C-alpha positions in Angstrom: 2.6 -32.4 -11.1 4.9 -29.5 -11.9 4.7 -26.3 -9.8 2.8 -23.4 -11.3 4.3 -19.9 -11.9 2.0 -16.8 -11.8 3.4 -13.5 -13.1 2.0 -10.2 -12.0 1.8 -7.8 -15.0 1.0 -4.1 -15.1 0.4 -3.4 -18.8 -0.6 -5.1 -22.0 3.0 -5.4 -23.3 4.1 -7.2 -20.1 1.0 -9.5 -20.3 1.9 -10.5 -23.9 5.6 -11.0 -23.0 4.9 -13.1 -19.9 2.3 -15.3 -21.7 4.8 -15.9 -24.5 7.6 -16.7 -22.0 6.0 -19.6 -20.3 4.0 -18.1 -17.4 1.2 -20.5 -16.3 -1.1 -17.7 -15.2 -1.2 -13.9 -15.0 -2.3 -11.6 -12.2 -3.5 -8.4 -14.0 -2.8 -5.1 -12.2 -2.2 -1.5 -12.7 -0.2 1.0 -10.7 2.8 -1.0 -9.6 4.0 1.6 -7.1 0.7 1.3 -5.2 1.2 -2.4 -5.0 -1.4 -3.1 -7.8 -4.9 -1.8 -8.3 -7.9 -2.8 -10.5 -7.1 -2.8 -14.2 -9.0 -0.5 -16.5 -11.8 -1.8 -18.7 -9.6 -1.3 -21.8 -6.8 -3.3 -20.2 -9.2 -6.1 -19.2 -10.8 -6.2 -22.6 -7.5 -6.2 -24.5 -6.2 -9.1 -22.4 -9.4 -11.1 -22.6 -9.1 -11.0 -26.4 -5.4 -11.7 -26.8 -4.2 -13.9 -23.9 -5.2 -17.6 -23.8 -3.6 -18.7 -20.5 -5.6 -18.1 -17.2 -5.7 -14.5 -16.1 -6.8 -13.3 -12.6 -7.3 -9.5 -12.4 -6.7 -7.9 -9.0 -9.8 -6.2 -7.7 -8.4 -3.4 -5.5 -10.0 0.0 -5.9 -7.0 2.0 -4.5 -3.6 1.7 -2.9 -3.1 1.9 0.8 -4.9 -0.2 3.4 -7.5 -2.9 2.9 -10.2 -1.4 5.0 -13.0 -0.4 2.6 -16.0 1.9 2.8 -19.4 0.7 1.6 -18.9 2.7 -1.6 -15.6 1.1 -2.2 -17.1 -2.3 -1.5 -19.8 -1.7 -4.1 -17.1 -0.8 -6.6 -15.3 -4.1 -5.9 -18.5 -6.0 -6.5 -19.1 -4.2 -9.8 -15.5 -5.0 -11.0 -15.9 -8.7 -10.1 -19.1 -8.8 -12.1 -17.3 -7.2 -15.0 -14.5 -9.8 -14.9 -17.0 -12.5 -14.8 -18.8 -11.1 -17.8 -15.4 -10.9 -19.7 -14.8 -14.6 -19.0 -11.8 -14.4 -16.7 -10.9 -17.5 -14.8 -10.3 -15.9 -11.4 -10.0 -12.6 -9.4 -7.7 -11.5 -6.6 -9.1 -9.5 -3.7 -9.7 -9.4 0.0 -10.9 -7.2 2.9 -9.7 -6.6 6.4 -11.5 -5.1 9.5 -10.1 -2.3 11.6 -8.7 -4.7 14.2 -6.6 -6.5 11.6 -8.9 -9.6 11.4 -10.3 -10.8 8.1 -13.6 -9.3 7.0 -15.3 -12.8 6.8 -18.7 -11.5 5.9 -17.8 -9.3 2.9 -15.0 -11.5 1.7 -17.4 -14.5 1.7 -19.9 -12.4 -0.3 -17.2 -11.6 -2.9 -16.3 -15.3 -3.2 -19.9 -16.1 -3.8 -20.2 -13.3 -6.3 -17.2 -14.7 -8.2 -19.2 -17.8 -9.1 -17.1 -20.1 -11.1 -14.1 -17.8 -11.0 -11.4 -18.8 -8.6 -10.9 -16.3 -5.7 -7.4 -15.5 -4.5 -7.1 -13.7 -1.2 -4.3 -11.2 -1.9 -1.5 -9.8 0.3 -4.0 -8.1 2.6 -3.3 -11.3 4.4 0.2 -10.1 5.2 -1.3 -7.3 7.3 -3.8 -9.5 9.1 -3.6 -10.1 12.8 -2.9 -13.7 13.9 -2.0 -15.3 10.5 -2.9 -18.9 11.5 -6.3 -17.8 12.6 -6.7 -15.6 9.5 -5.9 -18.7 7.4 -8.8 -20.6 8.9 -11.2 -17.6 8.4 -10.2 -17.3 4.7 -10.7 -21.1 4.2 -14.2 -20.6 5.6 -15.0 -17.9 3.0 -14.5 -20.5 0.2 -11.5 -18.8 -1.3 -9.2 -20.9 -3.5 -5.8 -19.6 -2.5 -3.9 -17.1 -0.4 -1.1 -15.0 -1.8 1.4 -14.2 0.9 5.0 -13.2 1.6 4.8 -14.6 5.1 4.0 -11.2 6.7 7.4 -9.7 5.8 8.3 -7.7 2.7 10.2 -10.7 1.0 8.7 -14.1 0.8 12.0 -15.9 1.2 12.5 -14.1 4.6 8.9 -15.2 5.5 9.5 -18.8 4.5 9.0 -20.2 8.1 5.5 -18.8 8.3 4.7 -19.8 4.7 5.8 -23.4 5.6 3.4 -23.3 8.6 0.6 -22.1 6.5 1.2 -24.8 3.9 1.2 -27.5 6.5 -1.8 -26.2 8.4 -3.9 -25.7 5.3 -3.3 -29.2 3.8 -5.5 -29.6 0.8 -8.1 -27.1 2.0 -6.6 -24.0 0.3 -3.5 -23.2 -1.9 -0.8 -21.1 -0.2 1.1 -19.2 -2.9 4.4 -17.4 -1.9 4.9 -14.0 -3.6 7.0 -10.8 -3.3 10.7 -10.9 -4.0 10.4 -14.4 -5.6 13.1 -14.6 -8.3 15.2 -17.3 -10.0 17.9 -16.9 -7.3 15.5 -18.1 -4.5 12.5 -19.9 -6.0 13.9 -23.4 -5.9 15.0 -23.1 -2.3 11.6 -21.5 -1.4 9.8 -24.4 -3.0 12.0 -27.0 -1.2 11.6 -25.3 2.2 7.9 -24.4 2.1 6.4 -27.3 0.1 4.3 -24.8 -1.9 3.3 -25.7 -5.4 2.3 -22.3 -6.8 4.6 -19.2 -6.9 4.0 -15.6 -7.7 6.5 -13.1 -9.1 6.4 -9.8 -11.0 9.8 -10.6 -12.7 9.8 -6.8 -12.9 12.1 -5.0 -15.3 12.4 -1.2 -15.4 13.4 0.1 -18.9 14.0 3.6 -20.1 11.5 5.3 -22.3 11.8 5.0 -26.0 11.0 8.7 -26.4 13.8 10.5 -28.3 12.7 13.9 -27.1 13.0 14.7 -23.3 12.4 18.4 -22.3 15.1 19.3 -19.9 12.7 21.7 -18.1 10.8 18.7 -16.7 13.8 17.5 -14.8 12.7 13.9 -14.7 13.6 10.5 -16.1 10.7 8.5 -17.5 10.9 4.7 -17.2 8.5 1.9 -18.1 7.7 -1.2 -16.1 7.9 -4.5 -18.1 8.7 -8.1 -17.3 12.1 -9.8 -17.6 11.4 -12.7 -20.0 14.7 -14.4 -19.3 13.8 -14.4 -15.6 10.4 -15.9 -16.2 12.0 -18.7 -18.3 14.6 -19.4 -15.7 12.1 -19.6 -12.9 10.0 -22.0 -14.9 13.0 -24.2 -15.5 13.8 -24.3 -11.8 10.4 -25.3 -10.6 9.7 -29.0 -10.2 
């Protein structure tokens, strides 16, 4: 079975481009410079009406750490219920405790709340204490997969830990490498780790199409899109 490529997208244009370029699944996010936060209702609704491939919205109420108050947790629950009502196939979330361990209780509650939606534990994992123990805790929550860069900024640099996670998890949970995954390293990362799902933003920064730029603002406006050529190349390289 051919490996799967998930693309993180931060706006509707990127979602449409990625789906048309051969992405197998989308992770839907907003605020790329915060590492991705929960998409707006308008973004969710628009994608649910126009994208046919599986889409997993990230459910993360803010940037920063993954230690959430009761009010933030309630917000996460509401957003998961909204995604379920809109018919999404999965969600991406996760919670840590102050000591860096996985918040098993609340994460398991989120998995249960997700119902038939697949639950991916996101890169909060990369800030967890004792990753091999954290892996077992997440498996016990009932989550479907873990998105990880191997607890370093770039997944290729974290390939040794990712390989350990793949081997330890067996068929109990999917380990999906992500962060810095591109066409120049995805094939080697697959061969080394044995992973079968990969995550990339294939991010492309483009200048604004605005013709008028007031000099008084002293700033350059750019937009974040996806590199369709990069997506196609990664798809071709995966086996």
